[in-house]
N, C-alpha and C positions, 0 to 999 in steps of 0.2 A: 898297520891299520890306519894310523894318522900320518904316515910318512909324506903323502902328497901335500896335505895341508901344511905340515910343518916346513916343508921345503919352500912354501910361499912366504913364510915369515922372514923378516929382515932382522938379523942379530947384529949388534955393533961389532967394532973391531976386536972387542974382548970376548965376543961370542955370547953377549947378554942381550936380553930384551926386558924392558920395564913392564911390571905387572901391577895394576891397580886392583886391590882386593876390596870387594863391596859386599856388605851384608844383604843377602837376598831378601830378607823380610823387611828391614827398616830402610834400606837404600843408603845407609851410612857408609862412607868410605872408611875402611878399617885400617889399611896400611898401603904403603908403596914399597915394592920390593923388586928384586931382579931374578930372572930365571935364565939358565942356559938350556941348551937343547936337552941335556940329560935330565935336569930337574923337571922340565916340562913334560918329558916322556913319562917320568915316574908319577907325576901328578895325574896325567891322563890314565895311567895304568891302575893307580891305587884309589883314585877318587878323592884324594886329599892334597892339600897344597904342600909342595916342596919348592924351596928357593935355593938360590946360589948366594953365598955370603962372600962379598967382595973383600971383606976384612980377613976372614979365615980361609978364603979361597977353597971353599968346599960346598958341596950340596948338603942342605939340611932340611929336616922335616919339621914343619910348624907344629908345635905342641909336643914334640918328642920328649921333652923333660917336664913341661908344665901340664901337659894333658889338654891344653887349649887348642885342639886340632880344628881344622876347617874343612868341612865336607863340601866338595865341589857340586854346584848346581849347574853352572854354565860357564863356558869360556868363549870369549869373543876377541877378535882383533880389529884394529882400526883400519881406515881406508888406505893408510900408507903401509900397513902390514908390519909396523915396527913397535907396536905397543899392545898389551893384553889387558882386557877387562875380565876379571874373574869373580863371578858371583858365588858366594858361599853361604853355608849354614854354619856359623861359628859355634864351637862347643866350649866357649869360654872367652875371656877378654883377649883382644888382639894384641894389645900393647904389653911389653914386659913390665911396665909399671903397675899393671893391674887395671888400667883404664880400658873400657870397651873398645876404643879406637885409638890408634896412634896420633890422630889429629885432635887432641884434646886441649891444645893451646889456641887462644883466640887473638888474632891480630886486629880484626875489626868486628865489632858486635853486629849481629843481625838486626835489621830494622824490625822493631817490635810490632809495627803495623803491617808487616809483610804477611804473606800467605803461610798458613800452617798446613802441612800435609796430613793425611789420615794416619800415616805411620808415626809422625811426630806427636800427634794428639794421643795415639795409642800408647806411645812411650811415656807421655806425661801422666796418663791415667794409671799406667803400671807403677810409676813412681809414687803417685798419691796413695796407691794401695799399699805399697811397701813401707812408705814413710808418711804416716798420717800427719796432715798439716791442719792446724787449727783454723777454722773459718773457711776451709775449702769445701765447696759443694760436692766435689767428687769424693772426698773423705767421708762426708756425711752420708752419701749414698751407700758406700761400702759398709759403714757402721750400721745402717738400717737393714741391709741385706737384700736377699733375692726378691722378696715380695714387694718392697718399695721400688726396686729397679724395674720390675715387671709392670708395676702400676704406672710408672712414668712412661715406659715404652708404649703401653696401651693408650695413655693420654696423648702422647705425641703422634701416634699413628692416626688417631682420630683428628687431630689438628691438621695433619697433612691432607687427609681426605676433605676436610672443610675448606682448606686453602685451595685445593684443586676445584672444588665445586664453585668457589668464589671467583675462579679464573684469575687469581692474583699471583703474579710471578714473585713479587717481593714477599708475600706471605708464605708462598711455597718454599722459597729459599730459606727463610727463617725457620720454618717448621721442619724441613728436611734436615737442616743443620742440627736442630734439637734431637730429632729422631736418630740421626747418625751418631751423635755424641752418646746418647743413652744406650744405643746398641753396642758401641765400643766398650762401655762400662760393663754391660752384661757379658760380652765376650771375654773381658779380662777376668771377671768373676769366675767364669767357667773355663779359663785357661785356653781360650780359642784365639789363635793368631790370625792376622790379616792374610798372611801367606797361605794358611790352610783354606781360607775362603777362596783365594785366588786359584789354588790347586783344584778345588772342587769345581769352580767355574770352568777351568781349563779342561777338566775331565769331561764335563758336559759338552763343551764345544767339540772336543775330539770325538766323542760318541756320536754327535750329530753329523760330523763330517764322514764318519765311518758308515753311517746309515745311508747317506747320500750316494756313497760309492757301491752300495750293495746292488 
């Protein structure tokens, strides 16, 4: 089924190709591993990641002993056809140390003034819910509960409308940021992930495309 595309890939002299494993939901890089053709074929057949251990010289199933398997979402290859990008839904930590990602050591700290993605903000909100931090506004919202969070979303929605009526870009940016943050807090409270929103939007797009072709 995949033979034609696999034949396009370039494996090195040891028959291996590097694979970057990425969390589909957060975008975090989970690990860097190697695959041979056999492990890649098994990965495609089973829908879970299988790698080739250069140390043990054998194919192995990620999560076989730990249970921390990785469900395949998508597999891409680069323009040189000699590297794979595999997006997964992890069913546990990627690293044998118990860390979510193998890349948990820092060589250079991120610029604190840099941009924060929605996934990073959602991860921080999740952390605040799990580990209450004194003085944290997010912790305060979770302690107050659903009614308080809904009240804030109502207030911020009104502020967005007012900003639009005022035709003020700066005001709109500020208020949309507030509304986005409080919406993410509500999503965390209700255990709704950003990836589920993406999936719903994708389904709607697909449905519209299908209608156009009827």
